[in-house]
Kinemage of the C-alpha trace (Angstrom):
@kinemage 1
@onewidth
@group {chain A} dominant
@subgroup {mainchain}
@vectorlist {calphas} color= white
{ca unk a 1} P -2.859 -39.949 52.868
{ca unk a 2} L -2.345 -40.775 49.201
{ca unk a 3} L 1.259 -41.592 48.385
{ca unk a 4} L 3.450 -39.240 46.374
{ca unk a 5} L 6.359 -40.542 44.335
{ca unk a 6} L 8.782 -38.584 42.191
{ca unk a 7} L 10.288 -40.033 39.023
{ca unk a 8} L 13.402 -38.410 37.573
{ca unk a 9} L 13.484 -39.006 33.827
{ca unk a 10} L 17.216 -39.646 33.456
{ca unk a 11} L 18.920 -39.221 30.094
{ca unk a 12} L 16.179 -38.308 27.609
{ca unk a 13} L 18.291 -39.579 24.696
{ca unk a 14} L 18.057 -43.044 26.240
{ca unk a 15} L 15.078 -45.247 27.110
{ca unk a 16} L 14.336 -43.680 30.506
{ca unk a 17} L 11.357 -41.532 29.490
{ca unk a 18} L 9.861 -44.358 27.427
{ca unk a 19} L 10.028 -47.012 30.140
{ca unk a 20} L 8.750 -44.465 32.660
{ca unk a 21} L 5.625 -43.640 30.676
{ca unk a 22} L 4.939 -47.264 29.768
{ca unk a 23} L 5.385 -48.331 33.382
{ca unk a 24} L 3.071 -45.606 34.648
{ca unk a 25} L 0.420 -46.590 32.109
{ca unk a 26} L 0.630 -50.182 33.366
{ca unk a 27} L 0.660 -49.235 37.058
{ca unk a 28} L -1.996 -46.516 36.961
{ca unk a 29} L -4.756 -48.770 38.242
{ca unk a 30} L -2.672 -50.379 41.001
{ca unk a 31} L -3.569 -47.793 43.626
{ca unk a 32} L -4.131 -44.072 44.077
{ca unk a 33} L -0.463 -43.023 44.244
{ca unk a 34} L 0.232 -39.609 42.722
{ca unk a 35} L 3.329 -39.174 40.570
{ca unk a 36} L 5.542 -36.182 39.933
{ca unk a 37} L 7.691 -36.567 36.839
{ca unk a 38} L 10.831 -34.469 37.074
{ca unk a 39} L 12.062 -33.745 33.583
{ca unk a 40} L 11.459 -31.954 30.319
{ca unk a 41} L 7.731 -31.430 29.705
{ca unk a 42} L 7.980 -31.108 25.934
{ca unk a 43} L 9.933 -34.361 25.571
{ca unk a 44} L 7.370 -36.143 27.732
{ca unk a 45} L 4.421 -34.705 25.803
{ca unk a 46} L 5.861 -35.776 22.453
{ca unk a 47} L 6.648 -39.261 23.706
{ca unk a 48} L 3.250 -39.624 25.393
{ca unk a 49} L 1.586 -38.910 22.040
{ca unk a 50} L 4.040 -41.002 20.022
{ca unk a 51} L 3.422 -44.070 22.193
{ca unk a 52} L -0.331 -43.527 22.133
{ca unk a 53} L -0.554 -43.689 25.920
{ca unk a 54} L -2.527 -40.485 26.492
{ca unk a 55} L -1.516 -40.284 30.137
{ca unk a 56} L -3.163 -37.180 31.658
{ca unk a 57} L 0.100 -35.467 32.634
{ca unk a 58} L -0.260 -31.855 33.707
{ca unk a 59} L 2.144 -29.139 34.853
{ca unk a 60} L 2.715 -29.272 38.590
{ca unk a 61} L 1.514 -26.336 40.645
{ca unk a 62} L 0.482 -27.692 44.024
{ca unk a 63} L -0.500 -31.039 45.491
{ca unk a 64} L -3.923 -29.551 46.160
{ca unk a 65} L -4.594 -29.615 42.408
{ca unk a 66} L -6.702 -32.506 41.095
{ca unk a 67} L -5.007 -35.239 39.090
{ca unk a 68} L -2.471 -38.008 39.568
{ca unk a 69} L 0.258 -37.371 37.002
{ca unk a 70} L 2.256 -34.154 37.110
{ca unk a 71} L 5.498 -32.872 35.654
{ca unk a 72} L 7.964 -30.215 36.775
{ca unk a 73} L 11.363 -29.043 35.604
{ca unk a 74} L 13.696 -26.944 37.788
{ca unk a 75} L 15.583 -25.719 34.714
{ca unk a 76} L 14.628 -22.471 33.032
{ca unk a 77} L 15.220 -23.569 29.422
{ca unk a 78} L 13.645 -26.613 27.728
{ca unk a 79} L 15.841 -29.108 25.956
{ca unk a 80} L 16.086 -29.019 22.148
{ca unk a 81} L 13.591 -31.305 20.436
{ca unk a 82} L 16.379 -33.287 18.764
{ca unk a 83} L 19.504 -34.445 20.592
{ca unk a 84} L 22.083 -37.120 19.738
{ca unk a 85} L 22.648 -39.975 22.201
{ca unk a 86} L 24.591 -38.801 25.235
{ca unk a 87} L 24.299 -35.110 24.351
{ca unk a 88} L 25.870 -32.802 26.970
{ca unk a 89} L 22.620 -30.869 27.388
{ca unk a 90} L 20.766 -34.087 28.256
{ca unk a 91} L 23.523 -35.164 30.640
{ca unk a 92} L 23.459 -31.849 32.507
{ca unk a 93} L 19.679 -32.021 32.747
{ca unk a 94} L 19.830 -35.443 34.429
{ca unk a 95} L 21.792 -33.981 37.345
{ca unk a 96} L 19.396 -31.060 37.724
{ca unk a 97} L 16.485 -33.505 37.889
{ca unk a 98} L 18.230 -35.786 40.379
{ca unk a 99} L 18.997 -32.785 42.570
{ca unk a 100} L 15.374 -31.648 42.431
{ca unk a 101} L 14.095 -35.115 43.322
{ca unk a 102} L 16.405 -35.304 46.314
{ca unk a 103} L 15.469 -31.781 47.423
{ca unk a 104} L 11.753 -32.497 47.360
{ca unk a 105} L 12.250 -35.830 49.132
{ca unk a 106} L 14.379 -34.299 51.880
{ca unk a 107} L 11.730 -31.608 52.346
{ca unk a 108} L 9.106 -34.304 52.898
{ca unk a 109} L 7.151 -33.356 49.786
{ca unk a 110} L 7.716 -36.779 48.205
{ca unk a 111} L 7.632 -40.203 49.829
{ca unk a 112} L 10.571 -41.148 47.647
{ca unk a 113} L 11.960 -41.107 44.134
{ca unk a 114} L 12.402 -43.568 41.304
{ca unk a 115} L 15.318 -42.617 39.076
{ca unk a 116} L 15.435 -43.484 35.385
{ca unk a 117} L 18.814 -44.443 33.880
{ca unk a 118} L 21.622 -41.957 33.314
{ca unk a 119} L 24.875 -42.392 31.397
{ca unk a 120} L 27.992 -41.914 33.505
{ca unk a 121} L 30.313 -41.313 30.553
{ca unk a 122} L 28.047 -38.603 29.132
{ca unk a 123} L 27.899 -36.841 32.506
{ca unk a 124} L 31.655 -37.044 33.044
{ca unk a 125} L 32.233 -35.568 29.577
{ca unk a 126} L 30.424 -32.418 30.739
{ca unk a 127} L 33.165 -31.902 33.338
{ca unk a 128} L 31.123 -33.128 36.305
{ca unk a 129} L 32.838 -35.579 38.654
{ca unk a 130} L 30.351 -38.448 38.778
{ca unk a 131} L 30.583 -42.020 40.045
{ca unk a 132} L 26.922 -43.002 39.980
{ca unk a 133} L 23.431 -41.988 41.030
{ca unk a 134} L 23.815 -43.810 44.350
{ca unk a 135} L 26.891 -41.808 45.286
{ca unk a 136} L 25.448 -38.541 43.919
{ca unk a 137} L 22.255 -38.844 45.962
{ca unk a 138} L 24.168 -39.938 49.071
{ca unk a 139} L 26.264 -36.766 48.876
{ca unk a 140} L 23.223 -34.554 48.349
{ca unk a 141} L 21.544 -36.118 51.372
{ca unk a 142} L 24.664 -35.995 53.538
{ca unk a 143} L 24.262 -39.746 54.068
{ca unk a 144} L 27.541 -41.407 55.046
{ca unk a 145} L 26.225 -44.938 55.606
{ca unk a 146} L 24.632 -46.089 52.362
{ca unk a 147} L 24.875 -49.210 50.244
{ca unk a 148} L 23.423 -50.544 47.033
{ca unk a 149} L 20.952 -53.427 47.107
{ca unk a 150} L 19.902 -55.126 43.885
{ca unk a 151} L 16.881 -57.373 44.077
{ca unk a 152} L 14.795 -59.375 41.656
{ca unk a 153} L 13.066 -62.691 41.180
{ca unk a 154} L 12.850 -65.493 38.645
{ca unk a 155} L 9.753 -66.915 36.965
{ca unk a 156} L 9.115 -69.080 40.042
{ca unk a 157} L 9.111 -66.020 42.302
{ca unk a 158} L 12.394 -66.975 43.969
{ca unk a 159} L 13.967 -63.757 45.178
{ca unk a 160} L 17.597 -62.756 45.221
{ca unk a 161} L 18.530 -59.692 47.270
{ca unk a 162} L 22.165 -58.629 47.098
{ca unk a 163} L 23.919 -55.873 49.041
{ca unk a 164} L 27.324 -54.815 47.703
{ca unk a 165} L 30.209 -54.216 50.111
{ca unk a 166} L 32.054 -52.366 47.334
{ca unk a 167} L 30.364 -50.870 44.289
{ca unk a 168} L 32.079 -49.289 41.299
{ca unk a 169} L 35.646 -50.413 41.968
{ca unk a 170} L 38.101 -51.881 39.417
{ca unk a 171} L 38.568 -55.562 40.150
{ca unk a 172} L 42.291 -55.231 40.830
{ca unk a 173} L 41.491 -52.701 43.612
{ca unk a 174} L 38.716 -54.601 45.378
{ca unk a 175} L 40.903 -56.371 47.945
{ca unk a 176} L 42.633 -53.116 48.890
{ca unk a 177} L 39.358 -51.195 49.257
{ca unk a 178} L 37.466 -53.915 51.104
{ca unk a 179} L 37.309 -53.162 54.831
{ca unk a 180} L 35.592 -54.646 57.836
{ca unk a 181} L 33.609 -51.437 58.256
{ca unk a 182} L 32.194 -51.677 54.723
{ca unk a 183} L 31.212 -55.310 55.247
{ca unk a 184} L 29.547 -54.566 58.584
{ca unk a 185} L 27.672 -51.656 57.015
{ca unk a 186} L 26.399 -53.874 54.188
{ca unk a 187} L 25.253 -56.469 56.720
{ca unk a 188} L 23.541 -53.910 58.964
{ca unk a 189} L 21.708 -52.368 56.030
{ca unk a 190} L 20.785 -55.796 54.689
{ca unk a 191} L 19.163 -56.668 58.007
{ca unk a 192} L 17.308 -53.347 58.037
{ca unk a 193} L 16.134 -54.010 54.471
{ca unk a 194} L 14.536 -57.258 55.641
{ca unk a 195} L 12.613 -55.242 58.231
{ca unk a 196} L 11.639 -52.542 55.738
{ca unk a 197} L 10.311 -55.232 53.394
{ca unk a 198} L 8.382 -56.907 56.186
{ca unk a 199} L 10.165 -60.253 55.778
{ca unk a 200} L 9.669 -62.873 58.476
{ca unk a 201} L 13.390 -63.585 58.891
{ca unk a 202} L 16.618 -61.539 58.743
{ca unk a 203} L 19.048 -64.185 57.518
{ca unk a 204} L 22.005 -62.535 55.830
{ca unk a 205} L 24.712 -64.644 54.169
{ca unk a 206} L 28.131 -63.136 53.441
{ca unk a 207} L 30.242 -64.136 50.446
{ca unk a 208} L 33.942 -64.768 50.604
{ca unk a 209} L 36.172 -62.762 48.309
{ca unk a 210} L 38.404 -65.543 47.002
{ca unk a 211} L 37.602 -68.892 45.328
{ca unk a 212} L 36.295 -71.383 47.893
{ca unk a 213} L 36.271 -68.529 50.434
{ca unk a 214} L 40.063 -68.635 50.539
{ca unk a 215} L 40.527 -72.347 51.372
{ca unk a 216} L 41.695 -71.536 54.895
{ca unk a 217} L 44.224 -69.007 53.628
{ca unk a 218} L 45.598 -71.098 50.775
{ca unk a 219} L 43.805 -69.052 48.104
{ca unk a 220} L 43.898 -65.679 49.824
{ca unk a 221} L 43.770 -64.321 53.346
{ca unk a 222} L 41.052 -61.659 53.165
{ca unk a 223} L 38.471 -64.047 54.606
{ca unk a 224} L 40.627 -64.552 57.699
{ca unk a 225} L 41.897 -61.003 58.160
{ca unk a 226} L 38.881 -58.933 57.107
{ca unk a 227} L 35.643 -60.780 56.360
{ca unk a 228} L 35.414 -63.250 59.265
{ca unk a 229} L 36.003 -60.569 61.940
{ca unk a 230} L 33.370 -58.342 60.326
{ca unk a 231} L 30.834 -61.172 60.211
{ca unk a 232} L 31.533 -62.044 63.867
{ca unk a 233} L 31.050 -58.425 64.930
{ca unk a 234} L 27.804 -58.141 62.965
{ca unk a 235} L 26.520 -61.448 64.328
{ca unk a 236} L 26.747 -60.019 67.834
{ca unk a 237} L 24.053 -57.537 66.743
{ca unk a 238} L 22.184 -59.761 64.300
{ca unk a 239} L 22.158 -63.462 65.278
{ca unk a 240} L 21.022 -64.703 61.841
{ca unk a 241} L 24.116 -63.444 60.001
{ca unk a 242} L 26.365 -66.202 58.616
{ca unk a 243} L 29.517 -66.606 56.517
{ca unk a 244} L 31.774 -66.102 54.779
{ca unk a 245} L 30.742 -68.749 52.272
{ca unk a 246} L 32.156 -69.729 48.904
{ca unk a 247} L 30.219 -67.509 46.519
{ca unk a 248} L 29.858 -70.128 43.775
{ca unk a 249} L 27.644 -72.350 45.962
{ca unk a 250} L 26.001 -69.698 48.120
{ca unk a 251} L 23.526 -68.408 45.546
{ca unk a 252} L 22.137 -71.908 45.046
{ca unk a 253} L 21.494 -72.097 48.790
{ca unk a 254} L 19.661 -68.779 48.643
{ca unk a 255} L 17.334 -70.202 45.984
{ca unk a 256} L 16.656 -73.128 48.307
{ca unk a 257} L 15.301 -70.627 50.817
{ca unk a 258} L 18.157 -70.597 53.365
{ca unk a 259} L 18.749 -66.823 53.356
{ca unk a 260} L 16.891 -63.585 52.630
{ca unk a 261} L 19.896 -61.429 51.710
{ca unk a 262} L 23.404 -61.969 50.332
{ca unk a 263} L 26.286 -59.567 50.960
{ca unk a 264} L 28.642 -59.682 47.972
{ca unk a 265} L 32.181 -58.377 48.115
{ca unk a 266} L 32.225 -56.730 44.699
{ca unk a 267} L 29.944 -55.650 41.876
{ca unk a 268} L 29.938 -58.607 39.477
{ca unk a 269} L 30.053 -61.235 42.217
{ca unk a 270} L 26.534 -60.238 43.202
{ca unk a 271} L 25.081 -58.815 40.009
{ca unk a 272} L 25.899 -61.638 37.601
{ca unk a 273} L 23.609 -64.147 39.369
{ca unk a 274} L 20.993 -61.454 39.974
{ca unk a 275} L 20.771 -60.476 36.319
{ca unk a 276} L 20.842 -64.114 35.287
{ca unk a 277} L 17.590 -64.814 37.136
{ca unk a 278} L 15.914 -61.405 37.235
{ca unk a 279} L 17.149 -59.313 34.338
{ca unk a 280} L 13.680 -57.933 33.586
{ca unk a 281} L 12.589 -57.600 37.230
{ca unk a 282} L 15.802 -56.292 38.793
{ca unk a 283} L 15.638 -53.152 40.926
{ca unk a 284} L 18.384 -51.011 42.419
{ca unk a 285} L 17.485 -49.817 45.942
{ca unk a 286} L 19.777 -47.403 47.780
{ca unk a 287} L 19.883 -48.437 51.429
{ca unk a 288} L 20.644 -45.899 54.154
{ca unk a 289} L 19.295 -42.750 52.510
{ca unk a 290} L 16.871 -40.606 54.536
{ca unk a 291} L 14.336 -41.105 51.727
{ca unk a 292} L 13.288 -43.988 49.473
{ca unk a 293} L 15.171 -44.295 46.210
{ca unk a 294} L 14.790 -47.103 43.678
{ca unk a 295} L 15.688 -47.407 40.013
{ca unk a 296} L 15.473 -49.940 37.195
{ca unk a 297} L 18.496 -52.189 36.921
{ca unk a 298} L 19.490 -51.290 33.363
{ca unk a 299} L 21.183 -48.507 31.469
{ca unk a 300} L 20.213 -45.900 28.902
{ca unk a 301} L 20.200 -48.389 25.980
{ca unk a 302} L 20.934 -45.737 23.362
{ca unk a 303} L 20.783 -48.386 20.628
{ca unk a 304} L 17.019 -48.891 21.025
{ca unk a 305} L 15.992 -45.469 22.319
{ca unk a 306} L 13.184 -43.844 20.360
{ca unk a 307} L 12.088 -47.067 18.678
{ca unk a 308} L 9.234 -47.856 21.055
{ca unk a 309} L 10.546 -51.317 21.933
{ca unk a 310} L 12.112 -50.778 25.380
{ca unk a 311} L 10.879 -53.203 28.039
{ca unk a 312} L 9.377 -51.327 31.028
{ca unk a 313} L 9.377 -54.356 33.392
{ca unk a 314} L 12.327 -53.207 35.499
{ca unk a 315} L 10.905 -49.701 35.830
{ca unk a 316} L 7.552 -51.165 36.834
{ca unk a 317} L 9.308 -53.244 39.489
{ca unk a 318} L 11.144 -50.137 40.742
{ca unk a 319} L 7.873 -48.217 41.049
{ca unk a 320} L 6.194 -51.148 42.787
{ca unk a 321} L 9.020 -51.449 45.311
{ca unk a 322} L 9.017 -47.701 46.028
{ca unk a 323} L 5.251 -47.833 46.617
{ca unk a 324} L 5.605 -50.857 48.905
{ca unk a 325} L 8.318 -49.201 50.981
{ca unk a 326} L 6.378 -45.940 51.170
{ca unk a 327} L 3.264 -47.713 52.418
{ca unk a 328} L 5.236 -49.503 55.141
{ca unk a 329} L 6.911 -46.280 56.261
{ca unk a 330} L 3.568 -44.524 56.393
């Protein structure tokens, strides 16, 4: 059966629609996957013409209809043709589109979704409690055991795959919010990700929290009290798990081919090295959802939106990963 992927367009006042259309134009010949854009049809039509892409996007009626590129919008009213960056109407629309993508995925209509960037501040200003797309989709799906993996590669095709034990947490709160259960979950999902990707090994390396992984308790005790017990418990299930290691040296070892996945204790510990080597190829993959969800690893970039210069590489990588995972699941 031909694959079906949904793409939620994110904040239309950002670069999401542009990178989506450019990525689809580049990926159209890759295989016979059919795509359902979930967003505002008029915005997409204008941008399709403006960019000179001429993608044959048609209103969605049924999957029995001929064609490969469709668009649907669960909202009754179209967005205004002109909106300032971060406009409340655009922010509210992003949540409606995310909800629709999750609904169709949970119903089995889509093999998964790729989500274009949203702006958290713009959404919060509408009065909606919002932490991030990962958390929003996890709640919609009723998924209690999810984690964020970021993955990308450098120009020598050396991959870095990072699972975060904590996500959007202020740095001063990380130690208090870090638990053995969160670390074990990140490890378990990292191992499963290796299987989902079809990797030959399932070697997962765990970072320490403190400099030099705590120096035996001299620079912090979290490695002794929290991280080491979690690693030992996970190793009983997954023999190739190792750590905790000093984070400053660990990523070099990953590039030497010692590990497939790194579990980082907090956001910047894992994402700084990832974006250093794979800024244009980075993908966000939500592990543990009952459906596939990937997204480009960048934001709305209001400063360049509408200028036709946004780089679609990360969105292309997100689409490619979603297709790969969907094929393996099928």
